[in-house]
C-alpha positions as CSV (number, residue, x, y, z in Angstrom):
1,M,-61.9,3.5,-24.2
2,G,-63.6,3.0,-27.5
3,P,-64.6,5.7,-29.9
4,V,-67.1,8.2,-28.6
5,R,-70.3,8.5,-30.7
6,S,-72.8,11.3,-30.9
7,D,-76.3,11.0,-32.3
8,T,-76.2,14.7,-33.2
9,D,-73.7,16.9,-34.9
10,D,-72.5,18.2,-31.6
11,R,-68.8,17.8,-30.9
12,V,-68.1,15.2,-28.2
13,V,-65.1,15.4,-25.9
14,P,-64.2,12.2,-24.1
15,L,-63.5,12.5,-20.4
16,D,-61.0,9.7,-20.0
17,A,-57.9,11.7,-19.3
18,G,-56.7,14.4,-16.9
19,W,-58.4,13.0,-13.8
20,M,-57.1,13.4,-10.3
21,L,-58.3,12.1,-7.0
22,A,-57.8,12.9,-3.3
23,V,-58.6,10.6,-0.3
24,L,-59.9,12.5,2.7
25,D,-61.2,11.8,6.1
26,P,-65.0,11.4,6.1
27,G,-66.7,14.8,6.0
28,A,-63.4,16.7,5.7
29,A,-64.6,18.4,2.6
30,E,-68.1,19.6,2.0
31,T,-67.5,21.5,-1.3
32,P,-65.0,21.2,-4.2
33,A,-63.1,24.2,-2.8
34,D,-62.7,22.4,0.6
35,A,-61.4,19.3,-1.3
36,D,-59.0,21.5,-3.3
37,A,-57.6,23.0,-0.1
38,R,-57.4,19.8,2.0
39,G,-56.7,17.2,-0.7
40,D,-53.4,15.6,-1.6
41,W,-54.3,15.1,-5.3
42,I,-52.8,12.3,-7.3
43,D,-53.3,11.2,-11.0
44,A,-56.2,8.8,-11.5
45,L,-57.1,6.7,-14.5
46,V,-60.8,7.0,-15.4
47,P,-62.5,4.6,-15.7
48,G,-60.6,3.0,-12.8
49,T,-60.7,2.8,-9.0
50,A,-59.2,4.8,-6.2
51,E,-57.3,1.7,-5.1
52,A,-55.8,1.3,-8.6
53,A,-54.7,5.0,-8.6
54,L,-53.1,4.6,-5.1
55,I,-51.2,1.5,-6.3
56,A,-50.1,3.3,-9.5
57,V,-48.4,6.1,-7.6
58,G,-46.8,3.8,-5.0
59,R,-49.1,4.7,-2.0
60,L,-50.5,1.3,-1.7
61,A,-49.0,-2.2,-2.3
62,P,-50.9,-4.5,-4.6
63,G,-53.0,-6.9,-2.5
64,A,-52.7,-4.8,0.7
65,P,-56.0,-3.6,2.4
66,S,-56.8,-0.2,0.9
67,G,-58.4,1.3,3.9
68,L,-60.8,3.2,1.6
69,H,-64.0,1.8,3.1
70,D,-64.2,4.6,5.7
71,R,-62.7,7.5,3.6
72,D,-64.2,10.0,1.2
73,V,-62.7,9.9,-2.3
74,W,-63.0,13.1,-4.5
75,Y,-62.3,13.1,-8.2
76,R,-61.7,16.1,-10.4
77,C,-61.0,16.8,-14.1
78,M,-60.3,20.2,-15.4
79,F,-61.0,21.0,-19.0
80,T,-62.0,23.9,-21.2
81,A,-64.6,24.2,-23.9
82,D,-64.4,26.2,-27.1
83,G,-67.2,28.7,-26.9
84,P,-70.5,28.1,-25.0
85,A,-70.9,24.6,-23.7
86,T,-73.2,22.4,-21.8
87,L,-71.8,19.6,-19.7
88,R,-73.8,16.4,-20.6
89,F,-72.4,13.2,-19.4
90,G,-72.6,10.1,-21.5
91,F,-72.5,6.7,-19.9
92,D,-71.3,3.3,-21.2
93,E,-73.1,0.0,-20.6
94,G,-71.4,-0.4,-17.2
95,G,-72.6,3.0,-16.0
96,D,-69.2,4.7,-16.3
97,I,-69.1,8.4,-17.4
98,V,-67.5,8.4,-20.8
99,S,-68.1,11.7,-22.5
100,M,-69.1,15.3,-22.4
101,R,-71.0,17.1,-25.2
102,P,-70.6,20.9,-25.3
103,S,-73.5,23.0,-26.4
104,A,-74.9,26.1,-24.6
105,L,-73.5,27.5,-21.3
106,P,-70.8,30.0,-20.5
107,T,-67.3,28.6,-20.7
108,A,-65.0,28.3,-17.8
109,P,-62.9,25.5,-16.4
110,M,-65.3,23.0,-15.2
111,R,-64.9,20.3,-12.5
112,A,-66.6,17.0,-12.1
113,K,-66.4,15.3,-8.7
114,N,-67.6,12.3,-6.9
115,A,-67.9,12.8,-3.2
116,S,-69.5,9.4,-2.4
117,R,-67.8,7.0,-0.1
118,A,-65.2,4.8,-1.9
119,K,-65.7,1.0,-1.7
120,S,-62.7,-1.2,-1.2
C-alpha cells in the first residue's frame, strides 16, 4: 500500500494490517458477536480476497474451486486509538478501504466487518 495522505492535520492510521476473516454458512451470524462465537478466524491480507487468504493458510489449493459463492465471509480488524477517535474510512481509486482517521469519539477496540456474500 502506498503512503496514506490526509488533507487535514489529523493523524491517519492505515488499515492494511491485522485483519482476519471467517467463512460461515449463510445467515449463521447476524452480528459481530455471532461471528466471533461461530467463526474459525484466519489471517487475511487487506486489500485481498477471501480466496487468497484461504490459499495462504493452506485451506484451499490454488486453482481449486473456492466454494465461497454461497458462503458469508466476515472480516475483522482490532485496533486501538490514542484518545478520542472517529472512525472515518478512506477509499483508494479501486474502492478499497485504505485508512482510518481518528478525531472525536470514545476509544475502545473497534471492529470493521463485511458481512456481504463473498464472490468466487
